[in-house]
C-alpha positions in Angstrom: 0.0 0.0 0.0 1.3 3.4 -1.0 1.1 6.0 1.9 0.8 9.6 1.1 0.3 12.7 3.2 -3.4 13.2 2.4 -4.3 9.8 3.9 -2.5 10.8 7.1 -4.3 14.2 7.2 -7.7 12.5 6.6 -7.0 10.1 9.4 -6.0 12.9 11.8 -9.1 14.8 10.9 -11.0 12.1 12.9 -9.2 13.1 16.1 -10.8 15.8 18.2 -9.1 18.1 20.6 -11.2 18.3 23.8 -10.2 21.9 24.5 -11.9 23.2 21.4 -14.1 20.2 20.3 -12.6 20.7 16.8 -10.4 18.1 15.1 -6.7 18.6 15.4 -6.3 19.4 11.7 -8.8 22.3 11.5 -7.4 23.5 14.9 -4.0 24.0 13.2 -2.3 21.6 15.6 -0.8 19.3 12.9 2.5 20.9 11.7 3.4 20.9 8.0 6.2 18.4 8.4 4.7 15.0 7.6 7.5 12.6 6.6 6.8 9.2 5.0 9.5 6.5 4.7 8.0 3.2 3.6 5.7 2.3 6.4 7.1 4.8 8.8 5.3 8.1 9.3 6.5 11.0 11.4 5.0 14.4 12.1 4.5 17.0 14.9 1.4 17.9 16.9 1.6 21.4 18.5 -0.5 21.9 21.6 -1.9 25.4 22.4 -0.7 25.4 26.0 2.7 24.8 27.5 1.2 22.5 30.1 -1.6 20.7 28.2 -3.8 18.1 30.1 -5.0 16.6 26.8 -1.6 16.0 25.2 -1.1 12.3 26.0 -4.6 11.3 25.1 -4.6 13.2 21.8 -1.2 11.6 20.8 -2.6 8.1 21.5 -5.8 8.9 19.6 -3.8 10.2 16.6 -1.7 7.0 16.4 -4.8 4.9 16.7 -6.6 6.8 14.0 -3.8 6.4 11.5 -3.6 2.6 12.2 -7.4 2.4 11.9 -8.0 4.5 8.7 -4.7 4.0 6.9 -3.0 0.7 7.9 -2.4 -1.2 11.2 1.1 -1.9 10.0 2.2 1.7 10.0 4.9 2.7 12.4 3.9 6.2 13.8 6.4 8.6 15.4 4.7 11.7 16.8 6.7 14.7 18.2 4.9 16.8 20.7 5.5 20.6 20.6 3.9 23.2 22.8 3.1 26.8 22.0 5.0 29.2 24.2 2.7 31.1 26.6 2.5 34.7 25.5 4.7 36.9 27.5 2.9 39.3 29.8 3.2 42.9 28.6 5.3 45.1 30.8 3.1 47.3 33.1 2.9 51.0 32.0 4.4 53.4 34.6 4.8 50.5 37.1 6.1 52.9 39.8 3.0 55.1 39.8 0.0 53.9 41.8 -2.8 56.3 40.9 -3.1 58.5 37.8 -5.7 61.3 38.2 -6.9 63.4 35.3 -8.2 66.8 36.4 -10.4 68.1 33.6 -13.0 70.7 32.7 -15.5 71.1 29.9 -14.4 74.7 29.2 -11.6 77.1 30.0 -11.7 79.7 32.7 -13.2 77.6 35.5 -9.9 77.4 37.5 -9.0 73.8 36.6 -5.3 74.4 36.7 -5.6 76.2 40.1 -7.5 73.2 41.4 -4.9 70.8 40.0 -1.9 72.7 41.5 -3.5 73.1 44.9 -4.7 69.5 44.9 -1.2 68.2 44.1 0.4 70.3 46.9 -2.4 69.4 49.4 -1.7 65.7 48.7 2.0 66.2 49.2 1.5 68.0 52.5 -0.2 64.8 53.7 3.0 62.9 53.2 2.1 61.4 49.8 4.5 61.1 46.9 3.0 63.3 44.2 3.8 64.2 40.6 2.1 66.8 38.5 2.1 66.9 34.7 1.0 70.1 33.0 -0.6 68.4 30.0 -2.0 71.7 28.6 0.4 71.8 25.7 -0.9 75.0 24.2 -1.6 77.0 27.4 0.8 75.8 30.1 0.3 77.6 33.4 2.1 75.4 36.0 5.5 77.2 35.7 3.9 80.4 36.9 1.7 78.8 39.5 4.9 77.2 41.0 7.1 80.3 40.4 9.3 78.2 38.2 9.2 80.2 35.0 13.0 80.2 34.6 13.4 76.5 35.3 15.4 74.6 32.7 15.0 70.8 32.9 18.1 68.7 32.4 18.7 65.1 31.5 20.3 62.4 33.5 21.3 58.8 32.8 19.1 56.5 34.8 20.0 52.8 34.1 20.5 52.7 30.4 18.2 55.6 29.6 18.6 59.3 29.4 15.6 60.8 31.3 14.3 64.3 32.0 14.5 65.3 35.7 11.3 67.0 36.8 11.3 70.2 38.8 10.5 69.7 42.4 8.7 72.3 44.6 6.4 71.9 47.7 7.4 68.2 47.6 5.7 67.9 44.2 7.6 66.7 41.1 6.4 68.7 38.1 6.9 69.0 34.4 5.4 71.3 31.8 5.9 72.0 28.1 6.3 75.6 29.4 9.8 74.7 30.5 10.8 74.0 26.9 9.1 76.8 24.9 9.2 80.6 24.8 6.5 81.8 27.1 5.8 84.8 24.9 5.5 82.8 21.7 2.4 80.9 20.6 3.0 77.1 20.3 2.0 76.4 16.7 2.0 72.6 16.7 -0.2 70.2 14.9 -1.9 67.5 17.0 0.7 64.8 16.3 3.6 67.1 17.4 1.7 68.0 20.6 0.9 64.4 21.4 4.5 63.3 20.8 5.7 66.0 23.2 3.3 64.9 25.8 4.4 61.3 25.6 8.0 62.4 26.1 7.1 64.3 29.3 5.3 61.1 30.5 7.6 58.3 29.5 11.0 60.0 29.2 11.1 61.6 32.6 12.3 60.2 35.9 9.1 60.4 38.0 10.3 57.8 40.5 7.8 56.2 42.8 4.5 58.1 43.0 1.3 57.5 44.9 -0.5 60.2 42.9 0.2 61.5 39.4 -2.0 64.5 38.7 -2.6 65.3 35.0 -3.7 68.9 34.5 -5.5 68.4 31.1 -6.5 71.1 28.6 -10.0 72.4 28.7 -12.6 70.6 26.5 -12.0 67.3 24.7 -9.2 67.1 22.2 -6.3 65.0 20.8 -4.4 65.6 24.0 -7.1 63.8 26.0 -7.1 60.9 23.6 -3.3 60.7 23.8 -3.4 60.5 27.6 -6.2 57.9 27.6 -4.4 55.8 25.0 -1.0 56.1 26.7 -1.6 55.6 30.4 -4.1 53.8 32.6 -6.0 56.7 34.1 -7.3 55.7 37.5 -10.0 58.2 37.5 -11.1 61.7 36.5 -11.9 64.8 38.5 -14.2 67.3 36.7 -13.9 71.0 37.6 -16.7 73.5 36.9 -18.2 76.7 38.1 -21.9 76.9 39.0 -22.9 78.7 35.8 -25.2 77.0 33.5 -22.9 77.5 30.5 -20.0 75.9 32.4 -22.2 73.0 33.6 -23.3 72.2 30.0 -19.7 71.8 29.0 -18.9 69.8 32.2 -21.5 67.3 31.1 -19.5 66.8 27.9 -16.3 66.2 29.9 -18.1 63.6 32.0 -19.5 61.9 28.9 -16.0 61.7 27.4 -14.7 59.6 30.4 -17.9 57.6 30.8 -18.1 56.7 27.1 -18.2 53.0 26.5 -14.9 53.1 24.6 -13.2 55.0 27.4 -14.8 53.9 30.6 -12.6 55.9 33.0 -14.3 56.3 36.4 -15.4 59.8 37.5 -14.0 60.1 41.0 -16.1 63.3 41.5 -16.9 66.9 40.7 -15.3 70.1 42.1 -17.3 73.3 42.1 -14.8 76.2 41.8 -15.8 79.8 42.5 -18.8 78.5 44.5 -19.2 81.8 46.3 -17.4 85.1 46.8 -16.1 86.0 50.2 -14.6 89.4 50.7 -11.4 89.5 52.8 -12.9 92.1 55.2 -16.1 90.0 55.6 -14.9 86.4 55.8 -18.2 85.0 57.1 -20.2 86.4 54.2 -21.0 84.4 51.0 -22.2 85.9 47.8 -23.2 83.4 45.1 -22.4 85.5 42.1 -22.2 82.6 39.6 -25.3 80.8 40.9 -25.7 78.4 43.8 -25.5 74.6 43.9 -25.2 74.0 40.2 -22.4 71.5 40.4 -24.0 69.7 43.4 -27.2 69.2 41.3 -25.1 68.0 38.3 -23.3 65.5 40.6 -26.6 64.2 41.8 -27.9 64.0 38.3 -24.8 62.1 37.0 -24.7 60.0 40.2 -21.1 60.9 41.0 -19.7 62.4 44.2 -19.3 66.2 44.9 -15.7 66.3 46.2 -15.5 69.9 47.1 -16.7 73.5 46.8 -13.9 76.1 46.5 -14.8 79.7 47.3 -13.8 82.7 45.1 -11.4 84.7 47.3 -8.8 87.2 46.2 -6.0 85.3 47.9 -6.4 82.4 45.5 -5.7 84.6 42.5 -2.8 86.4 44.2 -1.2 83.2 45.4 -1.4 81.7 41.9 0.2 84.7 40.4 3.0 84.7 43.0 3.6 80.9 42.6 2.5 80.1 46.2 -0.5 77.7 46.0 -3.3 78.8 48.3 -3.4 75.5 50.2 0.0 76.5 51.7 -1.9 78.9 54.0 -3.7 76.2 56.1 -5.6 78.9 58.1 -7.2 80.5 55.1 -10.7 79.7 53.8 -9.3 78.5 50.5 -6.5 76.5 52.1 -9.0 74.6 54.2 -11.2 73.9 51.2 -8.3 72.5 49.1 -7.1 70.4 52.1 -10.6 68.9 52.5 -10.8 68.3 48.7 -7.5 66.3 48.9 -9.0 64.2 51.7 -12.1 63.4 49.7 -10.1 62.6 46.6 -8.0 60.0 48.6 -11.2 58.5 49.9 -12.8 58.4 46.4 -9.6 56.8 44.9 -9.3 54.2 47.6 -13.0 53.3 47.1 -12.6 53.1 43.4 -9.6 50.8 43.8 -11.5 48.5 46.1 -14.6 48.2 44.0 -13.4 48.4 40.4 -10.7 46.6 38.4 -7.5 48.3 37.4 -7.8 50.6 34.4 -5.9 50.0 31.2 -5.1 52.4 28.3 -8.2 52.6 26.1 -8.3 51.8 22.4 -9.9 54.9 21.0 -9.2 55.6 17.3 
């Protein structure tokens, strides 16, 4: 009897692999190396797992099938190969525990002020904190930290040349503002801005951080998508004023993170400029932008209200002077930012207990 490969393949098509309930030929387990020498047949069966519980029984069944359907006198030699288990991908920013995106639906609501004071407030509690000014076209952190003249330098860490962040108030901070002329508009296309942002994230020596605060640009843009695709954002904090026009845009910001393709948890909302308190009348509150708008939005969207920050002159002055308001722990604003940091830590801990770790999203 003449033996040829199709006879062997047809016989092996009768052998099913229990793991898939398909035969081993259609499962692609029979390697293309069938050798026939007289009545001797040899080939390889490759199993999908490095440790496969069905390997021995499948090999016996393959030998029996050839003897049954081709010839009982055939000498069968089967080599067993096992697919290598896929290597686990390296974790992204493995030394950073929580990545918090501070966002706003529109500009002018004090998002950067909240991000800066939040970072400093967390650091004053003894936490290791990093702050990335991700607003490529309107960086404000150099001024808020009084670091306008800071020039980052590189240092060899292991086998890589990394940017060393500025450090002030125990917060590590980087901004594109350190690399561009502050008096010149940054005329970059989206791809250039995204590449610059990735460099600030992945080519910097951030060290071990418990909180990495991302001060994102207002609105929704390429920069947001770059962040969401590049790093596993633990959760988002949305900043808004009580005005209806700001709340309408805040809803869009919330929707961006809650979109099915993104699915980043909203840790809570922050109402900035909740009321005006004159320095000479610290007990008085004037709700010049409306009252309770963000609280109602939080209830509507079923997310926490993390804090209400008053509009006081000292917040503006401290930002201009590069001294975050939270440094003055006795001030109304300082106490408000400190309380905000406490609630953020609680919300982050709750999110980490109740939800799985986040991964970069696949937005196109």
